[in-house]
N, C-alpha and C positions, 0 to 999 in steps of 0.2 A: 793211369801209367798208359805211355806209348810203346806201341810193339818194336819198333823200332830206335836204335840210335842216333842220338842229336848228333850236330857237327862235329862237336865238344870230344863226345865220348867216343866217336868212332876215331879222332886226328889221337886220342889217346890210348886206346886200344892197340891201335896202327903201331903207336911210336913203341909202347911195349912189347910186342910181338917182333919188332922189330929189333929192336935193342936185346931182346932174350934168346930168339933164334928159333928153331926147330921145336923144342920142348914148352913153348911160351903157356901154352892151354895150362898144363901141370904147375908151372911156376907161377903163374898167377890163382890157381887154387891155392896152391900151399900158402901164397901171401894174402890171399882170403881169411884166411884160417886164421893169421897168426897178425892179421889186421895192419899189414906194412908192408911197405916192399923189403926184400930182401935184395933187392937186385942190386949193386951200387952200381952209382954216377947216372942211374935213372931220373930223371928229372920228376922230382917226389911232388911238384906242383900239380901235374896230372892224377896223382892219387885220389884226389876228392872225385875225380869223373869215375875213376877204377871201381871205389866205392858206391856213385850211382849206380855203374852199372851190376854188382853184387847185387846192392838193395832192390832194385827194379826188373832184374832178370833172374841173377840166382843160376848156381852154380849145372842144374840142366840146361839151363839155354846155353851157356860158353860152350856145352859138349857138342848140342848142333852150331853154334855161331861158326861162319866161314870168313875170313876176311876179303872185302872186296879186290878182284884182279886188278893186279896192277901191273904197269911194265916191270918187270924185273929186274933191268938197268938202274931204274929210279931208287927200288928198294934197296939194292944191293949200295947204292952209294949211300944212302942216308944211313942203313946199318952201319959201313963202314967207318961212316964217317963220326957218328958217336960213339966206337969204340976207343 
């Protein structure tokens, strides 16, 4: 098992966090418990990557994980575009 997210997993978790907003980690934990995203309009095709993250890394890892630093303007533009 790799100790780092692959490119697809990182893209999926970044997309999820941008869509959900500030409380994305607690929302993701709840989604993991129900085995599916409750977030409406989120790209469900990425859910397989989120399941891979849960299975390979787990909730304890999520608590410590920090998204890579991005240009704030780009993140806001993306978040606003998907809402």
